[in-house]
N, C-alpha and C positions, 0 to 999 in steps of 0.2 A: 600436541604441545602442552595443553593444560595439564595432562597427566605428569609431564616432566616438571612443570612449574610447581606442582604439589608434591610429587613423589620425591624429588631430590631433597628439598628441605626436611620433609617428614622422615625420610630414611636417615639423614644426618642427625636429626634430633633424637630419634628413637634408638638407632643402632650405632651411632657414632662413638659413644663412650666405650663400647665393647672393644674398639680398635685402638684405644689410647693406652699407652704403657702405664703401669701402676706408679712407677717412679718417673716423675717429670723433672727434667733439668732446666736450668735457666742460664742464659748467656747475657750478652750486652743488648740493650734495647735497640730496636729498629735496625737490626743487622740482616744482611742477606743470607744468613745461615739457614739450614734446613730447607724443606720444600718450598715454603712460602715466607721464609724469614722469621724474625722474632717480633714480639709486640712491645708495648711501652715499658714492660718490666722484664723483657728478655725471654719470655716464654715462646715456645713453638706456636706459630699462628695456626698451622694446620691442626694441631692438637686442640687448640682453643675453639676452632670452628667445629670440630667433632663433638666437643663438650658443650658448646654454647647454646644449642637449640632447645635443650630440655626445659629451661625456665620459660622461654617465650612461648613455645608451642604448647606444652602440657598445661601451663597455667591458663593460657587463653582458652584451650578446649574445656578445661574443668570449669572455669568461670562462666563460659557460655552455657554449658549444661545447667549449672546452678541458676543462672539468670532465667532460663526457661522453666526450670522446676518451680521457681518462686513466682515468676511473672505471669505465666499462662493461667494458673488457677486464680491468681489475683485479678486479672482482667476479666476472666469468665464470671467470677463471683460478682464483680462490679456491674457487669452487663445484665446478669440474670436476677440478682437480688437488688433491685433498684433502690430501696431505702439506704443501702450501704454505699451507693455509687459515689456520692460526694465525700463521704468519710474515707473511702479507700483511695480515690484518685486525686484529691486536692493536695495531699502531702507529696505525691509524686510530681505534680506540676511544679511545686516549689523546688524540689530537687533537680528537676530538668532545667530550671531557670538559671542554675549555677553552672558555669563552665566546668566540663568534666575534669580538666587538669587541676583546677582549683580544688574541686572535691577530692581528687586523688591526693593532693599534697596535704590538705587538712586532715583527711581520714588517716593518712599514713603517719602524721604527727601524733595522732591520738592512739592508733593501734600499735605503732612501733614496727620494727623490721620483722621480716619473716615471710615465707612463701604462703603460709596459710592466711596471714593477714592480707597479702596481696590478692589472693583468690577472692576473699571476702569483699575487698574494696572494689575490685573490678566487677564482681557480681552486683554489688549495690549500685554502681554507676550504670550498669547496663539493664538491670531488670525493670526500671520505670518505662523505658522504651518498649520492652517486650510486653509489659502490662498494658500499655496504651494501645499497641497494635492488636493484642488479644481482645481487649475490650471492644475496639472498633469492629473487628471481625465478628465477634460474638453478638454484638448488637444487630448487625445486618442479618445474621442467621436466625436470631431469636424472633425477628419480625416476620418470618416465613409462615405461611399457612400450616405447614407440617408441624411446626412447634405448637401452634395454637391447637391443632387437632390432638396432639399428644397430651396437652394440658386438659382438654375436655375429656379425654379418655382416662384421666386420673393417673397418668404416668408420674413417677417421682422426679423430684428436682435433679437427683443424681443421674437418672437415666436420660433426662432431657439435656442437661448441661454437659455431661461427660459423654454419654452414649451417642447423642446426635450432634450437638453444637461442637463439642470437642473434636469429633472426627471430621466434621465439615470444615474446620479451621486448618486442617493439616496443610493444605496447599498454600494458604496465606503464610503460615509459619515457616514452611519450607522456603518460600520466596524471601522471607526476612532472615533466614538462618545464615546465608552467605554474607550478607551485610553485617549482621551482628557479630559473626565470628571474626570478620575482618576488623571491625571496630575494637573487639576485645584484644585482637592480636596487636594492633597499633597502641592500644592503651597499656598493655603489658610491656611492650617495647619502650614506650614513653616513660613508664615507671622505672624500668631498669636503667634507662638513659639518665633519669634524674636521681638514681641511686636509692629508689624506694623498693624495699622488699629483698634486695640482693646486695651483697657487699660491693664496694667500689672497685675491687679487683677480681670480681667473680668471672668465671668462664661463661659468659652470656653474650649473645650476638649484639644486643643493644648496648651493653656495657663496652664491648669491643669498639663499636662505632664511636662512642663518646670518648673513651680514654685514649684511643689511638689516633684521633683526628689531629692531634698536635704534631704527629709525625707523618701526616698524609703523604707528603712528597718524598719522604724517606722510605716508608713502607706502606704503599697504598693498599696492598692486599688485606691488611688487618682491618681496614675500614670498608673497602669495596665489597669483599665477599660476604660478610655478615649482612650488610645493607641490602645487597642483591637478593640474598636468601629470604629475608623478611618480606621484601617487595614481591618476589616471585611467588611466595606462598599466598600472599593476599590476593594477587591477581588470579592465580590458579584456582583458588577457592571460589571466587566470584564467577569465573568463566564456567567452572564445573556446575555450579548451582543454576546458572542461567541456561546452560545447555540442557540440564535435566528437566527444568521447568518447560522449556520449549518443546521437548519431546513429549512430555505429558499432555501439553495443550493440543497436540495434533490428533 
């Protein structure tokens, strides 16, 4: 079941645009024409579903990767170079104290529209959590006798922090990855819902939910299908990571 929950949205997001005609026609809004009817501006709902996953899925994946690329070294450095701990972590605590949607709106106002800006904003919102989790995991590992023995043997900071502590953190980071990816997915969907990063009439699952809700009872598929795809992908990701971690623990 979890593979279906992940596979269907991902296949639609990655391969869906291939099956969409180059020339798209428009009809009357919220009409039962075509396979799933038309949306709020008269476009084929099925074509919009095929086109609409690219932004939500790909931006969420890219932003999650960027958050770990920045957050993990940040947290490890704070845990192992203790004089820098306060300097590195206190600004992140301030950022975490602000609601993520408020940060999203404020940064979007400064950065302006665009998918690159959206990736950067979602990365900036997510990486403080990644850094805190990385720091907590690294602190626990840095207190082990093996790390002290490596220091006494004259091992370099790089070998201790990356070679030993970094590898020992992989299980903790894997456990966090499913939650972090789901958070990024919902944040990108919320941004699209609010019109941040994508045009208000873009072929995007979150935009479809927002713009077509006025005609929910006239054309429910334009709202239900993209909403179900976003939720299914989030649930499937969490189930898959939970299952993988349980297998590893046995």
